[in-house]
N, C-alpha and C positions, 0 to 999 in steps of 0.2 A: 360096135356092141359085141355088150354081153351081156348069156344066157345065167341067169335059178332055175331050179327047181323049185318047183306051190308043193302045197301039203296032196298033195294030186297023182304030184308023181309030172306033172306038166309042167316043160321045159319054154319061158316066157322070154323077152330080151324087153335089152332096155337103154340106152342112153347112159353114157357113160359117165358121171357130175350133171346127168344132171332130174337128180331126186331131188326134195326138199329141200335136203340138206347137204350142197352144193358151196362149193369155193364165196360165193357173194352172199352169198343167208348167211356162207360162215358168219364173212367178212364182217355183216354187221351185226352182228349179237356179241361182235369180240365188242363193236365203239358201244354198246348199250354192257355190259359191264366195266366197260370203260370207263364208264362215267360217273359211277358209283368207288373207283381210286381215281379218277378226275378230283371231289368233293374234300374224300379219304387224305390230300397232300393237299388241298390247298389249305388245311385248313389244324394236319400237325406243325404243329413248335419246331422248329429243327431250320436251321441258315439256307437256306439258296432253296425250303419251300415252294416257293412259287411258280421260281424255274422249278418246280418238276411233274408239281399241277401241269405247267407252264407244257413240256413235254412231254403229257398221256393225253391235253387237248392234242396238239397238232398231232400224235397217231394216231385218232382220236376223226379225228380233219381226214386222215392223210383213208382209213379205212370205208373212208364212207364219200370217197374219190372215186377207190379206186374197184369198187364193188357195183357200180352206175358199170362203170368200163368192162371191164371182162361181161359181165353180166347179155351189156350188149353185143360185147368179141362173138361171143361164143352162143349167146341166145339160150344162156339161165337164165329168163327175170322167170320167177312164177309168179305167183302169187301171195304166199306171206311176202317175198322180200320189198312184191309194190306194197303189204300191209308191215310189215316193219320197216324197209328203208323211211319215213319216214316220219315215222314215231323217233325212230331214231335221230334224223336229226335237231325235233327238237326239243326233246330233249332237255340233249350233251350245250343247244343255244338258251334253254333257258336258264338252267342248272344253273350254267353258269353269272348267265348274268343276278339270281339272283343270289347265290352265295354271292359276289361283286357285296350287294344290296347289306349287305351283314356288314363288311367293314367297310364303315365312313369316309375313309382318306378317303380311300380307288375312287367315290363321284366329287369328293364334296373338295379335294385337292385344297387348296390356301384362300375357293370360295364358303361362303357360309355355308348354316343348315340344310336354306333351301335349294340344297343344287344337289342335295338328300332327294329332297323328300319332284320332287322335278327327275330324276333319274326314277323314286319311283311309278310314278308315274305314267311314265315311255317303257319303264317297264311293261308293268299294267297291258298301256297296251300291246307292247310283245305278245302278251300274254293269251290278249283278250283278242285281234286277229285271228292268232295260231288255232284258237279254237270256232270264231267262228269259220274262216274259210275250212275247214273237217265239217267241221258241219257240214255247210252245204257245199262239199262235197259227196256226204255219204244220200242230202235229197236225190243231185247227180246220179249216181249211181242208179241208185232206184228206179231214178229216173229212163235212165241205160245211157244216160249222156255220161262221155266222162271227157270230164273236164282240165284240158295240159298250163305245163308251171307257164307260164310267161318269164321273159325280162327282168323286169321292174323286182317281178320275189325276185330271178336267182337272182337277182342287181345286191334285195336286198341277204341274199344267202347270207352271197360274198361276203357284204363289209356286215352283216354280226359275224362274225370269225374273228374275221382282219381285226378287227372295234378288240375286240373276247382276249386276242390275240398283243394286244398291243399294252390295253391295261395290266395282263400281264404282269405285260418285258416292266410293267413304269414301276408296278406295289412291287418285283421283283428286287426292281435298281435298289428304289428308294428303302427296303430294307437295309440295301448293308452300304447305302448314303444320307447323304443330307441332298446333296447336288443336285445345281440346275440340271440335272440332265433328266433324274428322274421323271419327276415335274411337269417338263414340254416334251417328256415320252405319255403321261396322266395324261396333257392336255392338248391331245392329240386323239391321246384313244373316246375322252373326252365329243374332240368333234363326230372324232366318226363313232360316235354312237347316238346321237342327237339327228344322224344323215342314217342311220338303222330305220329309229328310233322313224322318219321322214316315210323311208322307205318301207318301211313294211302297211303304211298307214296307208299311201299311194298306191301296194299294191293292194289290199283290201277294201278297200273300193275301186278295184277296177276291177278285183279278180267280178266280183257280185257284179257292178257296172257288165260286163260283157257280155254276159250268165244271169239276168231278171228274165228268163226266162222265164228261167228254170225255177224258181219260189209262183210264179201262173201259173204251173200246173198245180 
């Protein structure tokens, strides 16, 4: 315990590291800061810029894993962290998918332009799910009901992250060579994207179905 003196000359104690701006919250904020940096390197036209963007995305993803582990292990969970962490996660993933739409070859590969339309609809579904679930949780919170994340939602998040990483690797390889390897990686990323969209829809329906009583209040 540390002591500090207030304006009236009285001393009070506080637990070191348990303030609002503790280490987990700093990691979460750093993830928010990394989002525009990720977008910047994605668009900057220099050799291997996609791989640099990939590195930034991976670092941001690492902060996501670390802030939760540290917060739970050292009892540093705060309301600010509960508020910022899911927002940072969603904005990071959605930023990745949205910027991918501006580079048609990522989603079309050797397919026709219809693939880009399908991808756009998929991204819209992901965005819609996050908005709906976030709003649903706000309604539940007003009724003093806490809706915990389920396994499908966690699988969805992991699949989305891996999808973005694989697609970045694919477009990064394609930047250097026309070798078949880049196309294969890209196709794997597209399969993961469709899987992530499917899990996104299922998890959204599952959230509402399990907690439909919230809407009846």
